[in-house]
C-alpha positions in Angstrom: 74.3 77.7 86.6 78.1 77.7 86.0 80.2 78.2 89.1 82.7 81.1 88.6 85.3 79.4 91.0 85.3 76.3 88.8 85.4 78.4 85.6 88.5 80.1 87.0 90.1 76.7 87.5 89.5 76.0 83.8 91.1 79.3 82.9 94.1 78.5 85.1 94.5 75.2 83.3 94.6 77.1 80.0 97.3 79.4 81.4 99.5 77.0 83.3 99.1 73.9 81.1 98.8 71.1 83.8 96.6 70.1 86.7 99.7 70.1 88.9 100.5 73.7 87.8 97.0 74.8 88.7 97.1 73.0 92.0 100.4 74.5 93.0 99.3 78.1 92.0 96.1 77.9 94.0 97.2 75.8 96.9 94.9 72.9 95.9 95.7 69.2 95.5 95.7 67.9 91.9 92.8 65.6 92.7 90.8 68.5 94.1 91.3 70.4 90.9 90.3 67.4 88.8 87.2 66.9 90.9 86.1 70.5 90.5 86.6 70.4 86.8 84.6 67.2 86.6 81.8 69.0 88.4 82.1 71.9 85.9 81.7 69.5 83.0 78.4 68.3 84.6 77.2 71.9 85.0 78.1 72.7 81.4 76.8 69.5 79.9 79.7 69.2 77.5 83.1 67.6 77.5 85.7 70.2 78.6 88.9 68.1 78.8 90.4 65.3 76.8 93.5 63.2 77.7 96.5 63.6 75.4 99.2 61.2 76.7 99.7 62.0 80.3 98.3 65.5 80.0 94.8 67.0 79.5 93.8 69.3 76.7 91.0 71.8 76.6 88.2 71.1 74.1 86.8 73.8 71.8 83.9 74.2 74.2 86.3 74.7 77.1 88.1 77.4 75.1 84.8 79.2 74.7 84.2 79.1 78.5 87.8 80.3 79.1 87.3 83.4 76.9 84.1 84.3 78.7 85.7 83.6 82.1 88.4 86.1 81.2 85.9 88.7 80.5 84.0 88.0 83.7 87.1 88.3 85.8 88.0 91.6 84.1 84.5 92.9 84.8 84.9 91.9 88.5 88.2 93.7 88.7 86.7 96.8 87.1 83.8 96.7 89.6 86.3 96.4 92.5 88.3 99.3 91.1 85.3 101.5 90.8 84.1 100.5 94.3 87.5 101.3 95.9 87.7 104.6 94.0 84.4 105.7 95.5 86.0 105.7 99.0 88.3 108.3 100.4 90.9 105.9 101.9 93.3 103.9 99.8 93.5 100.5 101.4 93.6 96.8 100.6 96.6 94.8 99.4 98.8 95.4 96.3 101.1 92.5 95.3 104.2 93.6 93.4 106.7 91.4 91.6 110.2 93.1 91.1 113.6 92.1 89.7 116.6 92.4 92.0 118.3 95.7 91.1 114.9 97.5 91.3 114.2 95.8 94.6 117.5 97.2 96.0 117.3 100.7 94.6 113.7 101.7 93.9 111.4 99.7 96.1 112.6 100.8 99.6 112.1 104.5 98.7 108.7 103.8 97.2 107.6 101.8 100.3 108.6 104.7 102.5 106.4 107.1 100.5 103.5 104.7 100.6 103.8 104.1 104.4 103.8 107.8 105.1 101.0 108.7 102.8 98.8 105.6 102.7 99.2 103.8 106.0 96.1 101.7 105.4 97.5 100.2 102.2 99.4 96.9 102.4 102.1 96.3 99.8 103.6 92.9 99.4 106.8 92.7 97.3 108.3 89.5 95.9 111.4 89.1 93.8 110.8 87.6 90.3 112.6 87.5 87.0 110.7 89.9 84.7 109.4 87.2 82.3 108.0 85.2 85.2 106.6 88.4 86.8 104.8 89.4 83.7 103.2 86.0 83.4 102.2 85.9 87.0 100.5 89.4 86.8 98.6 88.1 83.7 97.7 85.0 85.7 96.5 87.2 88.7 99.2 86.0 91.1 100.4 89.6 91.3 98.8 93.0 90.7 101.8 94.8 89.4 105.3 94.0 88.0 108.3 96.2 87.8 110.4 94.8 84.9 113.2 95.6 82.6 113.7 95.5 78.8 117.1 95.0 77.3 118.2 96.6 73.9 117.0 94.6 71.0 115.2 92.1 73.2 111.4 91.6 73.1 109.3 90.0 75.8 106.2 87.9 75.3 103.2 90.1 74.6 100.4 89.9 77.1 97.4 91.7 75.6 95.7 91.9 79.1 98.6 94.0 80.5 99.4 97.7 80.1 102.9 99.1 80.3 104.3 102.4 81.7 107.9 103.1 81.1 109.7 104.6 84.2 113.3 105.1 83.2 116.3 104.2 81.0 119.2 102.7 82.8 122.8 102.8 81.4 124.6 99.5 81.1 128.4 99.6 81.6 131.4 97.3 81.5 132.5 96.7 85.1 136.1 95.7 85.9 138.1 95.5 89.1 139.4 98.6 90.8 142.7 100.1 89.6 144.7 98.5 92.4 143.8 95.0 91.2 146.6 93.4 89.1 144.8 90.1 88.4 142.2 91.3 86.0 142.5 94.5 83.9 140.6 95.9 81.0 139.2 99.2 79.7 137.3 98.2 76.7 135.0 95.3 75.8 137.5 93.8 73.4 140.1 93.7 76.1 138.0 91.4 78.2 138.4 88.5 75.7 139.9 85.6 77.6 139.1 87.1 81.0 136.8 85.4 83.5 133.2 86.8 83.3 130.3 86.8 85.7 126.8 86.8 84.1 123.2 86.1 85.0 121.9 82.6 84.3 121.3 81.2 80.8 117.9 82.1 79.5 117.7 85.5 81.1 117.4 88.6 78.8 120.5 90.1 80.4 122.6 87.0 79.7 121.4 86.8 76.1 122.1 90.4 75.5 125.5 90.4 77.1 126.6 87.3 75.2 125.6 88.8 71.9 127.4 92.0 72.7 130.6 90.0 73.4 130.2 88.1 70.1 129.7 91.3 68.2 133.1 92.4 69.6 134.7 89.2 68.2 134.9 86.8 71.1 132.9 84.3 73.2 132.8 85.3 76.9 134.5 82.9 79.3 131.6 82.8 81.8 133.0 81.2 85.0 130.5 82.6 87.4 126.7 82.4 86.9 124.3 84.0 89.4 121.2 86.2 89.3 122.4 88.1 92.4 124.0 91.4 91.3 125.5 91.9 94.7 127.5 88.7 94.0 128.5 90.2 90.6 129.8 93.3 92.4 131.8 91.2 94.9 133.4 89.0 92.3 134.4 92.0 90.2 135.5 94.1 93.1 137.7 91.3 94.4 139.5 91.0 91.0 138.0 87.6 90.1 135.8 88.6 87.2 134.5 91.3 84.8 130.9 91.9 84.0 128.2 94.3 82.9 126.3 96.2 85.5 123.4 98.7 85.3 123.8 102.1 86.9 120.7 101.4 89.0 122.7 99.0 91.2 124.8 101.9 92.5 121.8 104.1 93.4 122.7 105.9 96.7 126.4 105.0 96.8 129.6 105.2 94.9 130.7 102.3 92.7 133.2 99.8 94.1 134.5 98.9 90.7 135.7 100.7 87.5 133.0 101.4 85.0 133.6 101.9 81.3 131.1 102.8 78.5 130.1 100.1 76.1 129.9 100.4 72.3 126.7 102.3 71.4 126.1 103.4 75.0 123.3 100.8 75.6 120.5 101.3 78.1 117.8 99.1 79.4 114.3 100.3 80.0 112.5 100.0 83.4 108.7 99.7 83.2 105.7 98.6 85.2 102.8 96.5 84.0 99.4 95.7 85.4 96.3 94.1 84.1 94.2 96.7 82.2 91.1 95.7 84.2 92.8 96.6 87.5 95.1 99.4 86.5 92.8 102.0 87.9 92.5 100.5 91.3 93.5 103.2 93.7 96.1 100.9 95.3 97.7 100.1 92.0 97.6 103.8 91.0 99.4 105.1 94.1 102.0 102.3 94.0 102.9 103.2 90.5 103.0 106.9 91.5 105.4 106.0 94.3 107.6 104.0 92.0 107.8 107.0 89.6 108.8 109.3 92.5 111.3 106.8 93.7 112.9 106.5 90.3 113.1 110.3 90.1 114.6 110.4 93.6 117.3 108.0 92.6 117.9 109.7 89.3 118.2 113.2 90.8 119.4 112.9 94.4 118.8 115.8 96.8 121.3 117.4 99.2 120.2 114.9 101.8 121.5 112.1 99.6 125.3 112.7 99.7 126.2 109.7 97.5 125.2 110.1 93.9 125.1 107.3 91.2 128.1 107.7 88.9 125.9 108.7 86.0 122.2 109.0 86.8 119.7 107.1 84.7 117.0 109.0 83.0 113.3 109.0 84.1 110.8 108.7 81.3 107.3 110.1 80.8 104.6 107.4 80.8 103.6 106.0 77.4 
């Protein structure tokens, strides 16, 4: 009889690539992972791993077991979803990965809705870059990811994940306030030669912003690099840089910098993704509903919200 826990370790090795990666993800030691996989080989009666240099590689027989393990884990998640759906109380834990501007603007409102309406539900939120968040949902480290898609940029396709679009969010050139004499610009072309703040190399926002500047005829002088958009705002507000900011970062308050439209009025898309096998879990369903309500709340503030975003981003219907 094959042990499902050991089969899962084999699948984790397929996803993460190294024994150390599996050990770190599951809080095991590498030697413990290796021992469990050796036991799985004895249970299966076939060779599952072969050494290639300093790494191990899955054999064709191991790949077969990984495929079946994936289906088994999906069936277990479907069973859990059906079981939870049969009860009248939404409970359990939903683990959510989010990127920073969503964590600042959308998540607090969504958590308030959930705390008021589903007090038995525990929601754990961790900041992650979208690419990593999508991977970790597919790897079952999280149940749901709130991510972003930049214009013309495609993300790795995960067939196990669904996708629900939440909103489009305008991207605008951000320059220091009018009373700043150190850095001044009103168009993208006028920022050539000025100091820029951007997110780290390799992020979708950095790739997109760099290409946008190149299309305007210059290479941006990136002097400040950080994933923290609050740091972006402070650097721009103080007159030390220019940058590109999404409208979402201003949700609930007035902007502290000057904002100018960019060529083509670009927007990014906000979306959530979950494993198809767990998408109907009541906890995941209500968290997604709360996110949708929170986005609508930010996009269309009520009279109790005196500070509006400069130009609200647009909620989308699910696809």
